[in-house]
FIROMAR-793446 format. One record per atom (N, C-alpha, C, CB): y, z, x; residue in three letters. Coordinates in pm, whole numbers, plus 50000, padded with zeros to 5 digits. Atoms other than C-alpha are relative to their C-alpha. Glycine has a CB too. Example, Ala and Ser with C-alpha at 12.3 -4.5 7.8 and 13.67 -1.06 7.14 Angstrom:
498815000050089ALA;495505078051230ALA;501205000050090ALA;500035012549901ALA;498814999449918SER;498945071451367SER;501095007349923SER;500464985850041SER;
END
This chain:
498724999950086MET;500055000049998MET;501194999750086MET;500095012749908MET;498745000449928LYS;503474991350122LYS;500875012049957LYS;500744986449973LYS;499134988450028LEU;506175018250131LEU;501114995249898LEU;500665005950138LEU;498905004450085LEU;508984997649965LEU;499894985749969LEU;501325002750064LEU;499985013850047SER;508864966449752SER;501434996749962SER;499024997849879SER;498655004850037VAL;512124946749721VAL;499884986749933VAL;500924998950123VAL;499995013150075ALA;512434919649459ALA;501344993250011ALA;499665002149850ALA;498815008049994ILE;514964892349513ILE;499974988949897ILE;500174994350139ILE;499985010850098PRO;515574872749198PRO;500924988850044PRO;500445005349864PRO;499285011549947CYS;516644837849295CYS;500064988449896CYS;499324995150130CYS;499875011850082TYR;518044809949082TYR;501054991550066TYR;500365003449853TYR;499125009549931ASN;519574779749274ASN;500785008050105ASN;500994992749898ASN;499404990849904SER;520264804049559SER;499964994150144SER;499275013749997SER;500275005349868GLU;519754779949856GLU;501195002950094GLU;499724984849992GLU;498794999049916ALA;523354784649982ALA;500135013750068ALA;501264997349914ALA;499704987249952TYR;523134821850048TYR;498795009350008TYR;501025005849916TYR;501184991650001MET;519584835850004MET;499525005050134MET;498934992849937MET;500544997149865SER;518724835050376SER;500665011950055SER;500174988250094SER;499324987749955LYS;521344861450459LYS;499355012649942LYS;501494999649961LYS;500634989150073CYS;519804884550200CYS;498635002850058CYS;499894996849849CYS;501344997949952ILE;516294878850314ILE;499965005350145ILE;499234987349990ILE;499954996349862ASP;517074881750684ASP;500385014950015ASP;500994991150074ASP;499524986449983SER;518834914950633SER;498855010149956SER;501335002349914SER;501134991550038LEU;515694928950458LEU;498854999550097LEU;499514996049865LEU;501065001249902LEU;513264915850720LEU;500125010250114LEU;500004986150056LEU;499844989849894THR;514744941550966THR;499255012649965THR;501485003450023THR;500824988150037GLY;512724967550770GLY;498574999650052GLY;499965001449850GLY;501345000949944GLY;509484954650921GLY;498905000649904GLY;499805010350093GLY;501215001850086GLU;505974957350775GLU;499805011949908GLU;498724998150086GLU;499984989450106ASP;506674989250572ASP;500524993149869ASP;500975013050044ASP;499315007050111MET;508494964150348MET;499114989649935MET;501284993450050MET;500485011350067GLU;507234940350090GLU;501144992949928GLU;498925003949905GLU;498895007750058ILE;509794913350005ILE;499434990049906ILE;500844992950110ILE;500535009050103ILE;509064895849681ILE;501124991149957ILE;499415007849880ILE;499035009950035ILE;511144864449639ILE;499584993649873ILE;500174989850109ILE;500335005250125VAL;511154854849275VAL;500884987049973VAL;500205011049892VAL;499275012750029ASP;512054817749226ASP;499964997649855ASP;499424987950074ASP;499915000350147ASP;513244817548867ASP;500314985549953ASP;501105010149949ASP;499855013850052GLY;512754780248801GLY;501204992750062GLY;500145000249847GLY;498875006549936SER;515344768549058SER;499894984850004SER;500155005350139SER;500005014649997GLN;516434732149065GLN;500474994550134GLN;500864994749891GLN;499555004749865ASP;517714731549427ASP;498875002950101ASP;501365007450046ASP;500964998249892GLY;516014739949759GLY;499525014650006GLY;500614995950134GLY;500424985849989THR;515374776849676THR;498535001450019THR;500415007649877THR;501474998249989ALA;511614773449630ALA;499494996250142ALA;499274991149892ALA;500425004349863GLU;511204754849967GLU;500425011350102GLU;500684985650041GLU;499554989549907ILE;513254781650150ILE;499185012649986ILE;501475003249977ILE;500914988850022ALA;511204809349987ALA;498664998550063ALA;499825002149858ALA;501335002849949ASP;507924793150080ASP;500025000450154ASP;499504986249949ASP;499885000149853ARG;509104788550439ARG;500045014550053ARG;501294992250045ARG;500004986349958TYR;509894825550469TYR;498635006849990TYR;500995007449919TYR;501374994250018GLN;506444834350334GLN;499054995550107GLN;499414996149864GLN;500815004649895VAL;504754812050588VAL;500315006850138VAL;500164985350009VAL;499644993349874MET;506784827450876MET;499835015250005MET;501414997050031MET;500204985750004ASN;506304863250755ASN;498935003649896ASN;501325007149970ASN;501094998650099PRO;502914864150581PRO;499695014949963PRO;498724993250058PRO;500324985850028ASN;502574902350606ASN;501115007349933ASN;499655007250126ASN;498864994050062ILE;505954909350455ILE;500484992849874ILE;501105000650099ILE;499335007850106VAL;507154881450231VAL;498954993849903VAL;500894988550065VAL;500845006350097ARG;505514871049905ARG;500994992549905ARG;499075010649923ARG;499145007850087VAL;506824844349671VAL;499364998449863VAL;500294986350061VAL;500415001850132VAL;506604842549296VAL;500784988549942VAL;500175012749920VAL;499295011250069HIS;507414808749129HIS;499705001049856HIS;499584986050055HIS;500174998450151LYS;508004810148757LYS;501024990749935LYS;500235015449950LYS;499015007050082GLU;509774791248481GLU;501255008249981GLU;499424996549865GLU;498794992850015ASN;513344800148429ASN;500015009449885ASN;501084990949989ASN;499934990250109GLY;513804832148227GLY;501155009350014GLY;498745008049992GLY;498834991949977GLY;516984847448364GLY;499705011750091GLY;500555004949870GLY;500074989349902HIS;517674877148582HIS;499045010749964HIS;501335005850020HIS;500944989750050GLY;515794902548367GLY;498564995450017GLY;500295003249852GLY;501355005449992SER;512734880348361SER;499555000050152SER;499954985149936SER;500325000549858ALA;512794876748745ALA;499745014950048ALA;501204992950083ALA;500224986049962VAL;513114915248784VAL;498595004649943VAL;501205009349942VAL;501314997050059ASN;510114919348544ASN;498934994650089ASN;499864994249858ASN;501055006249924ALA;508094894848756ALA;499875007050133ALA;500264985050018ALA;500044992949866GLY;509014912849080GLY;499325013049983GLY;501445002350059GLY;500634986750023LEU;507984946548932LEU;498474998649977LEU;500665007149875LEU;501425002050029GLU;504684932448803GLU;499234996950133GLU;499824988249896GLU;500645003649876ALA;503904919049155ALA;500045010850104ALA;500604988150054ALA;499744989649894ALA;505044950149344ALA;498745008450033ALA;501155009649954ALA;501024990749964THR;502524970249536THR;500525011850080THR;498964993150077THR;499384989249924GLY;504974993649712GLY;500075012449920GLY;501364996350047GLY;499814986850072LEU;505295030449634LEU;501385000849939LEU;499795012150098LEU;498645000350057TYR;509025024749575TYR;500414985549979TYR;501025007450093TYR;499565013450037PHE;510914995649428PHE;501524998949994PHE;499394996149867PHE;498555002550008LYS;514324980549465LYS;500224984849966LYS;500735004050138LYS;499595013850033VAL;516154949449332VAL;501204997250095VAL;500394998349841VAL;498875004549915VAL;518464930749574VAL;500324985849954VAL;499645000450159VAL;499685013850043ASP;520324900649432ASP;500144990850118ASP;501294999549916ASP;500155009249887SER;520094869249638SER;501324996850071SER;499384987149951SER;498715001849929ASP;523834867049715ASP;500515013050065ASP;501064994649902ASP;499614987549934ASP;523944903449845ASP;499175001850125ASP;499835012249905ASP;500784997149878TRP;522644918850158TRP;499965015250029TRP;500614992350123TRP;500034985649966VAL;521704953050315VAL;500295001550144VAL;498665006549965VAL;499674996349866LYS;522794970650628LYS;498685004950073LYS;501135011249998LYS;501314997649936ASP;519904972650881ASP;499825014450044ASP;499824990850119ASP;500114986349955THR;520715007551019THR;499775009549881THR;501255004150078THR;500234991950120ALA;520935022150667ALA;498614997949946ALA;501024996849892ALA;501335002650042LEU;517665005150572LEU;499005007750081LEU;499734985750007LEU;500824992349913ALA;515995020850873ALA;499945014949966ALA;500464998450138ALA;499934986150037GLN;517205055350771GLN;499285002449867GLN;501455004449991GLN;500634998250130ILE;516035050250411ILE;498484999350013ILE;500514989249900ILE;501515001249982LEU;512565038850521LEU;499445012350070LEU;499634987050085LEU;500514987849931GLU;512285068350753GLU;499855011749899GLU;500985004250117GLU;500104989350099TYR;513035092550466TYR;498834997349897TYR;501375001349926TYR;501065002450093LEU;510685074950221LEU;498635002150065LEU;500124986049945LEU;501284997549923ARG;507955076250486ARG;499715014750004ARG;500074994450147ARG;500234986049985SER;508445113750521SER;499645006949870SER;501185006450059SER;500354993450126VAL;508085121350149VAL;498834992549923VAL;501275000849910VAL;501085008150064ALA;505385095150062ALA;498755009049991ALA;499674986550084ALA;501204992250023GLY;502385113349907GLY;500165014649997GLY;499064997050097GLY;499744985950002THR;504075147249906THR;500415004549868THR;501025003750097THR;499544994350133ALA;504915171149618ALA;501145009750037ALA;498785007849917ALA;499855008650125PRO;507275172249444PRO;500284985250042PRO;501215005549905PRO;499785013649963GLN;507345134449440GLN;501424995249969GLN;499004991449932GLN;498635006150015LEU;510645115849478LEU;499934989549892LEU;500524993450135LEU;499925010250107ASP;511585095749166ASP;501054990250021ASP;500225006149869ASP;498855009249979MET;514895080749268MET;500765003750122MET;500935000149881MET;499204998449885LEU;516725075749592LEU;501374992849967LEU;499264993950130LEU;498665005750026ILE;520495069349568ILE;500744998350128ILE;500825008749905ILE;499215001649876SER;522695054749843SER;501294992849955SER;499204991850116SER;498725006050032ASN;526185039849862ASN;499884984750002ASN;501095004750099ASN;499875014749993PHE;527125003549803PHE;501454996250028PHE;499514993349867PHE;498625005549961VAL;530104982849928VAL;500304988249922VAL;500104996350149VAL;499565012450071TYR;532064958449724TYR;500554990850105TYR;501105002949886TYR;499525010649910ASP;532284927749947ASP;500724989549922ASP;498874993850078ASP;499195008750086LYS;535044910949755LYS;500674989650082LYS;501035007949923LYS;499475011249934VAL;536154876649858VAL;501545001850016VAL;499644987149923VAL;498595000049976GLY;539634876750022GLY;500605013950025GLY;500674993649886GLY;499604986849970GLU;539754914450077GLU;499645004250133GLU;499485008949908GLU;500354994949865LYS;539914928950429LYS;499395013549997LYS;501215000450088LYS;500564986050017ARG;539234964550316ARG;499114999649878ARG;501175011249983ARG;500995000550105HIS;536114968550109HIS;499755014249938HIS;498674994150056HIS;500214987450069LYS;535764996149850LYS;498555004150011LYS;500414999149852LYS;501354994849993VAL;532735018549899VAL;499785009249881VAL;499755007550132VAL;500364991150115MET;531075034649596MET;499035010650058MET;499324991649875MET;500864989649950GLN;529805068049718GLN;500005011849897GLN;500475004650144GLN;500274990550096TYR;528565099149534TYR;500065014650051TYR;498724996949943TYR;500094986549932ARG;529125129249760ARG;500745010749917ARG;500624999450146ARG;499374989650077ARG;531385146749510ARG;499165004349876ARG;501364995249956ARG;500814997650123SER;528745144849230SER;498585004050034SER;499984987349910SER;501404997649972LEU;525405147549409LEU;499905007750131LEU;499214986650008LEU;500254994149874PRO;524025170549675PRO;499594989650108PRO;498945010549985PRO;500245009149889VAL;523745153150015VAL;498835004650085VAL;501244998750085VAL;500974996949896GLY;520605151850229GLY;498935009649958GLY;500695005550117GLY;501114991350039ARG;518195172250020ARG;499564995749855ARG;500445015550006ARG;500495003550134MET;515985166949717MET;500595009249892MET;498475000749997MET;499384992550108PHE;517525178349386PHE;499564995249864PHE;501504999150009PHE;500325004050140THR;517125177049007THR;501324998349923THR;499065010849928THR;498815001550088TRP;519525170748719TRP;500845012449992TRP;499584996149861TRP;499244986950010ALA;520485207548717ALA;500945001750115ALA;499035012149997ALA;499114999049882ASP;522125202449059ASP;501124989949997ASP;499214998250128ASP;499015010850003VAL;524215172548959VAL;501305005049938VAL;499464987949922VAL;498644997050048LYS;527955176948911LYS;500474988249905LYS;501015001850124LYS;499495010250096ARG;530025157548651ARG;500524987950079ARG;501155005949908ARG;499435012549947PHE;530815121348738PHE;501374997449932PHE;499004987849976PHE;498735004650053HIS;534375109248701HIS;499824987549914HIS;500984997250114HIS;500005012350079LYS;535075082248440LYS;500044987850095LYS;501214999749901LYS;500005011649917GLY;534355048548590GLY;499175000750124GLY;501314997050036GLY;500794997749873HIS;532085062648861HIS;498615002449965HIS;500525011850084HIS;501364999850043TYR;528475054248797TYR;498994995850100TYR;499864991849887TYR;501075004249915ILE;525145049148962ILE;499614985849949ILE;498775010349996ILE;500335013650036LEU;524535011248951LEU;498694995750069LEU;501154990650039LEU;501285005149944MET;521514989749030MET;500094999150148MET;499644986249941MET;499845001749854HIS;522884984449383HIS;499705013650071HIS;501474995050035HIS;500114986449938SER;522675022849441SER;498575005450001SER;500905009949926SER;501284992450031VAL;519095030349335VAL;498774993050060VAL;499805001349843VAL;501435003849976ILE;515545028349459ILE;499175009349914ILE;499575001050155ILE;500854992850086TYR;513035039349201TYR;498585001350053TYR;500004993749869TYR;501414999249981ARG;509465051749235ARG;499384989249909ARG;499465014349968ARG;500535011550078THR;507445020949125THR;499185005549876THR;499084990750095THR;500824994550108GLY;505075042748915GLY;500895005149886GLY;499105011550054GLY;499104994950106LEU;508015058148724LEU;500534988349917LEU;501215008150061LEU;499535011850081LEU;509355023648624LEU;498874994749905LEU;500464988250097LEU;501115004150085ARG;505905014948490ARG;499695010149892ARG;498774997950084ARG;500244989350096GLU;505535048848322GLU;501054998849885GLU;500085014250072GLU;499005000450103CYS;508845044448131CYS;499934986949919CYS;501375001750061CYS;500245012450078GLY;507685009848021GLY;501214990250000GLY;499655003749856GLY;498835008649997ILE;510794991748129ILE;499594984949994ILE;500835002850129ILE;500265015350013ARG;510834954348027ARG;501354995049962ARG;498824995749884ARG;498675005250026LEU;514124936548056LEU;500004987049920LEU;500714997850129LEU;500005012250083PRO;515084909447808PRO;500254987450080PRO;501055001049893PRO;499855012749935GLU;514884872847914GLU;501264992749952GLU;498784991649975GLU;498855008350034HIS;517684847947917HIS;501285008349966HIS;499634990949881HIS;498904991350027THR;520214876147920THR;500625005750125THR;499565011049912THR;499284994149889PHE;522874886148174PHE;500235014649975PHE;501314992950023PHE;499504985950010TYR;524004921748246TYR;498865010049974TYR;501065001149887TYR;501234990950021VAL;520454936648220VAL;499905010650109VAL;498654991449999VAL;500044989249895ASP;521124956048538ASP;500435013949948ASP;500924996250119ASP;499684987350068ASN;522664982348314ASN;498835006449933ASN;501054997849900ASN;501264995050050LEU;519374986248133LEU;499115004750106LEU;499324990149922LEU;500984997449894TYR;517494986648455TYR;500335014550057TYR;500074988550117TYR;499654987149946VAL;519465017548573VAL;499855010449887VAL;501444999850058VAL;499804991350113PHE;519865033548225PHE;498585005349950PHE;500804992049883PHE;501194996250078GLN;516345033348078GLN;499045009450076GLN;499254987549959GLN;500924990549931PRO;514355051748357PRO;500555014850011PRO;499734994750142PRO;499354987349968LEU;516835081048374LEU;499295012649934LEU;501484999249953LEU;500674987950063PRO;515065104448124PRO;498715003750065PRO;499734997549854PRO;501304996949933TYR;511885101848334TYR;500215004550144TYR;499084987649998TYR;499694996949865VAL;513635109748661VAL;500065016050006VAL;501394992650045VAL;499964985449977GLN;513005145948782GLN;500625002750139GLN;498545006549989GLN;499594997149861ASN;513545145749158ASN;500734988650058ASN;498815003350086ASN;499165010449942MET;516305126849337MET;500405004450144MET;501294997549910MET;499514998049862TYR;517685122949690TYR;501204991050015TYR;498894996950109TYR;498885008649971TYR;521115110849780TYR;500234999350150TYR;501255004849929TYR;499785002649860MET;521535095150124MET;501384993550012MET;498874991050060MET;498575004649993ASP;525285090950206ASP;500154989750114ASP;501005012350023ASP;499955010949904VAL;524935057950390VAL;500444987349923VAL;498604998050072VAL;499555012350055ASN;526565024050315ASN;498894989550013ASN;501284995450068ASN;501225007949986PHE;523365005050242PHE;500134985849949PHE;498885006649928PHE;500035012150074TYR;523904977549989TYR;501464993450002TYR;499505002949854TYR;498725007550008HIS;526704950850022HIS;499934990249886HIS;500314992650133HIS;499945007550127TYR;527554936449684TYR;501084989750006TYR;500255009349881TYR;499055011049988PHE;529144902749711PHE;500674997049866PHE;499294987450053PHE;499295002550122ILE;531784896149448ILE;501174990650018ILE;500475012849943ILE;498805009149986GLY;534294868249395GLY;499694985649978GLY;500605001350136GLY;500285014450028ARG;532434835049330ARG;500474997349860ARG;498454996450015ARG;499495004250127GLN;533974817149037GLN;498914999349896GLN;500684986650013GLN;501045001550101ASP;530604811548876ASP;499125012849989ASP;499124987750036ASP;500734987950005GLN;529414846948925GLN;500055006149864GLN;500495009450100GLN;500054994550133SER;528304866048623SER;500895010749972SER;498755004349972SER;498984989550021VAL;530784893848677VAL;501454995150006VAL;499835010750102VAL;498705005950013ASN;533764870348694ASN;500475002449850ASN;499954984450039ASN;499604996250136GLN;535934880448395GLN;499884988749898GLN;501425004850002GLN;500095011150092GLN;536114846348238GLN;498514996749959GLN;500664987850064GLN;501435001950022VAL;532354841948276VAL;499505010549905VAL;499215000550133VAL;500494988750090MET;531804876448118MET;500444998049858MET;500525013950049MET;499455002650137ILE;534024867047821ILE;499174989249933ILE;501534995550005ILE;500775011350062SER;532064834647771SER;498585004349967SER;499964987550097SER;501334994750023ARG;528834855347774ARG;500075013749922ARG;499265001950139ARG;499844987650069LEU;530114883247553LEU;498835003449912LEU;501234999649920LEU;501194997650085ASP;527174879447315ASP;498895006650077ASP;499494986949941ASP;501074994649916GLN;524834888347603GLN;500375014850042GLN;499784990650130GLN;499544986549976GLN;526954918147702GLN;499755010049884GLN;501434999450030GLN;500174992350125ILE;526834930847345ILE;498515002649971ILE;500664992649881ILE;501414998650018ARG;523114925147325ARG;499435011450084ARG;499334987150034ARG;500384989249906VAL;522614947647627VAL;500535013149948VAL;500554997450145VAL;499344987950054ASN;525044973147480ASN;499225005749881ASN;501454996749957ASN;500774995450117LYS;522984974947156LYS;498655005450045LYS;499804988649897LYS;501314994949953LEU;519714978947346LEU;500145013450066LEU;499364990250097LEU;499764987049939MET;521265007847537MET;500215010749889MET;501254999350096MET;499854991250112VAL;522305023747206VAL;498665003249936VAL;500934993949898VAL;501354998050055ASP;518785019047065ASP;499185009650082ASP;499274986849990ASP;500814991749907TYR;517215035147368TYR;500515014049998TYR;500034994450144TYR;499454986849996TYR;519635064247372TYR;499705008249874TYR;501454999050021TYR;500134992250126ILE;519105074047005ILE;498475000749967ILE;500844992949878ILE;501474998950023ASP;515265069047016ASP;499535013450006ASP;499244992250096ASP;500434986150018LYS;513635101246910LYS;499295005450128LYS;499055001149877LYS;500744995549881GLU;511265103747210GLU;500935001550120GLU;498864990250033GLU;499124999649892HIS;513985095647461HIS;501045011049984HIS;500634987050017HIS;499004989650029ARG;516495119047294ARG;499435013550030ARG;500464999549853ARG;500604986949974THR;514005147847322THR;499915002350152THR;498575001149934THR;500034999049847ARG;513565140547702ARG;501465003350049ARG;499464985750070ARG;498654998049952ILE;517315136847752ILE;500595013549965ILE;500864989449948ILE;499454986750046GLY;518095168447548GLY;499545011150087GLY;499605003149856GLY;500534989149919SER;515975189247782SER;500735000850140SER;498434998050019SER;499295000349870MET;518235179648079MET;501484997549975MET;499404989050094MET;498615001450046PRO;521895185847985PRO;500854990550087PRO;500665013749995PRO;499175009149919MET;523395168348289MET;499554985049992MET;499965004850146MET;500475013150022CYS;521185138148232CYS;500584994749869CYS;498484999849998CYS;499475003350128HIS;522285137747875HIS;501504997050008HIS;499745011249903HIS;498535002249987HIS;526035140247972HIS;500244986650077HIS;500705012450076HIS;499875012249923TYR;525615112548231TYR;499724988149919TYR;499125000250116TYR;500365011950081MET;523835088747994MET;500994997149889MET;498635001749941MET;498975002150107TYR;526365093847716TYR;501254993650062TYR;500395013849929TYR;498785005749935ASN;529245086447964ASN;499724985350036ASN;500395008450132ASN;500375012949958TYR;527425055948088TYR;500064990349879TYR;498605000350064TYR;499975007950121LEU;526915042847732LEU;501404998049948LEU;499165006449896LEU;498575000950047GLU;530595050047651GLU;500684989450082GLU;500785013850014GLU;499245010249920ILE;531825028947946ILE;499504986049972ILE;499885002950153ILE;500475012850033ILE;529555000147862ILE;500534995049865ILE;498545000250001ILE;499435003450128THR;530775000747503THR;501424996750014THR;499845010949902THR;498615002749969THR;534315001647633THR;500194986050057THR;500535010450096THR;499905013049937ILE;533734971247857ILE;499744988849896ILE;498994999150116ILE;500235009950106SER;532224951747569SER;501194997549911SER;498875004349915SER;498855000450088SER;535194959447350SER;501254993850067SER;500315014049952SER;498835005549928VAL;537814952547614VAL;499904985150031VAL;500195007450130VAL;500195014149980LEU;536314918747695LEU;500294992549872LEU;498604997150049LEU;499665006850129ALA;536554909847329ALA;501514999749980ALA;499335007449878ALA;498574999950009LEU;540224920647336LEU;500704989850095LEU;500485013850028LEU;499455009149894CYS;540844900447652CYS;499784984849954CYS;499265002950144CYS;500305013250046SER;539334869947484SER;501084994449901SER;498635000149936SER;498975003350100TYR;541974869247206TYR;499514990049901TYR;501244994650066TYR;500525009350098THR;539654847946990THR;499505008149874THR;498834991450064THR;500494993650121LYS;538764855946629LYS;498465002950003LYS;500334991049882LYS;501374998349988GLU;535134851146705GLU;499605012750073GLU;499454988550065GLU;500314988949915ASP;535024876946979ASP;500535013549941ASP;500594997550137ASP;499524988350070MET;537104901346777MET;499025004449895MET;501334997349939MET;500984996850100GLU;534464899146506GLU;498755005950066GLU;499644987549919GLU;501184994049928ARG;531754905846768ARG;500315014750034ARG;499664991750135ARG;499624986249972LYS;533644937446873LYS;499885008949872LYS;501465000550056LYS;500164992350122LYS;533864948746510LYS;498565002249965LYS;500684993449889LYS;501414999250038GLU;530224941346452GLU;499285010450091GLU;499324985750011GLU;500654990549911LEU;529184961146762LEU;500285015049953LEU;500524997550148LEU;499674986250045TRP;531044992346632TRP;499325003449865TRP;501555001649986TRP;500694997650127GLU;529554987646284GLU;498465002150026GLU;500254987849902GLU;501364998049965TYR;526094985146448TYR;499775014050045TYR;499584990450105TYR;500164986549957ILE;526545017946626ILE;500185010349889ILE;500955002650109ILE;499734990850117LYS;527905034746309LYS;498745000149909LYS;501324995249914LYS;501215000950088LYS;524885022346108LYS;498775006450067LYS;499694984949966LYS;501144994649930ARG;522385032946378ARG;500055015150017ARG;499904993750133ARG;499834985649978ASP;523765067846445ASP;501445004149977ASP;499565004050142ASP;498614996550037PHE;526885080846272PHE;500645010250097PHE;500025005649857PHE;499434990549907PHE;527235110746504PHE;500404993450133PHE;499015011150025PHE;499655007049877LEU;527145088646816LEU;501264991349977LEU;498814991350050LEU;498825007850031TYR;529665065146653TYR;501285008649994TYR;499794993049869TYR;498864991150013SER;532005093746566SER;500415005350139SER;499665011649905SER;499684994649862ARG;531825108346919ARG;500694989450080ARG;498715004850076ARG;499375011049923LEU;532545074747078LEU;501384996249946LEU;499094987649999LEU;498735004850061ARG;535305066146831ARG;501135010250026ARG;499824997849845ARG;499034989649980ARG;537115099746889ARG;500305001950152ARG;499495013349936ARG;499744998049860GLY;536915097347271GLY;501264992450041GLY;498814995650084GLY;498785006549955ILE;539835086047478ILE;499854985050010ILE;500415005650134ILE;500215014449996PHE;538315051447532PHE;499884994249860PHE;498764996750082PHE;500145004750136GLY;537375048247169GLY;501314998449922GLY;499135009249927GLY;498705000650062ILE;540915055947059ILE;500804987850054ILE;500765013250026ILE;499255010949936ALA;542365031447311ALA;499594986149954ALA;499855000950148ALA;500475013650029ILE;540195001447236ILE;500024996549850ILE;498594998450053ILE;499835002750147ASN;540695005546860ASN;501395002449956ASN;499085008649917ASN;498614999050038ALA;544405009046871ALA;500454988749913ALA;500845000650120ALA;499635010750098PRO;545934990246581PRO;501034989950053PRO;500565006449872PRO;498925010349977GLY;547894957646605GLY;499934993650133GLY;501365006149985GLY;499925007749875LYS;548764933246873LYS;500565009050114LYS;500914987349979LYS;499454991049900GLY;550764960447054GLY;498905008950060GLY;501115008749938GLY;501074990749954GLY;547754983747074GLY;499024991850091GLY;499215006649873GLY;500915008749923ARG;545594954647200ARG;500634997350139ARG;499724986449923ARG;499355003549875ASP;548154944847466ASP;499995011850100ASP;501434995649972ASP;499974987949915ILE;548404980747596ILE;498595002350060ILE;500485013049916ILE;501344998149956THR;544634983547619THR;499584989750109THR;499074999349881THR;500315010749896VAL;544244950047806VAL;500755002950124VAL;500384985549950VAL;499194996749883GLY;547064960148041GLY;499395011550076GLY;501425003349960GLY;500674989049940GLY;545304993148114GLY;498714995750074GLY;499695010349894GLY;501225005449942TYR;542054974548183TYR;500314992950129TYR;499294990749903TYR;499605007949882LYS;543794951548433LYS;500425008950116LYS;501144990549965LYS;499684990349893ILE;545234981248617ILE;498765006350058ILE;500925010949947ILE;501274993949957ALA;541824997948633ALA;499194990350086ALA;499175004549876ALA;500765009949921ARG;540274965548756ARG;500574998650145ARG;500044986049929ARG;499335001049867HIS;542854963849040HIS;499595011950087HIS;501574999749983HIS;500284988449918PHE;542154999749157PHE;498505001750029PHE;500535012449931PHE;501454997649982PHE;538375000649104PHE;499304987350059PHE;499335003949860PHE;500515012049936LYS;537844965049240LYS;498864992649933LYS;499585003550129LYS;501125007050067PHE;535314954148974PHE;500484986349954PHE;499445008449877PHE;499815014050029ASN;535004917348865ASN;501394994850048ASN;499844997749849ASN;
END
């Protein structure tokens, strides 16, 4: 069994996937690199196969019909044989020294009790055109350099969340929680981080800048105009998060861990806010109807959750009446985007 499986979802990634793969190969044979060719139409498949031939003990290739990012993650998880599992997008890369430290720690806890469920590390926003790159770190919220549980977690600030770039999960935990991401849908990384959390008991935070998140391509899924054009998919993910959060079994698990409950509510709140603000930024009647329908969906599914979200500071802001209220909300979003460096 390998120590760490890393899935790289690839769709028409020939221009940048080599940098990603090369950065992971520095981990050596403790690693299993699963390149998932998601029905690419360019040279992605040939590049993937070449890496497998050159690194037969490390690289495996999965070729499949196009199903979107979530489908590729599902395929990577199905193929994984490692004790731990991570997703690295094909236009991103990892720092070799941080990878070595992470592998050393995973090696030290493999097969021991209590078992590690989730390792968290920092990620860097590699934004095009910026000389100084924002680092997302968690030292104010999480204990550093020791295993801990939800009881040891401090409150996260608004807008400060554990994203897919930050986490390595125990493979068995992902399978235990039954995660299955929807196909042909963007923004499923939110589900990937969100759904396993009620199953997580033991965590470890390593304060190293491990993952470099490339951001700034015009066709990238997190580009604001692209996100607006795919608002239906953002809302679909949002609704799935609501359904998961209010599910009776999950609610029982979440309720037994107050800090997990607090964190997951805040995460759901920010995703609902993003969905709503994107509709406001669109300025189209169709997207405003989508926003209205999302809030009606939440209200119908769980009135208590709806009321809590609606009365929160974000809920009040994004539902401010009239064009003036909408303009103030969009202006606030643009300021936040400038400071937090997202999309």
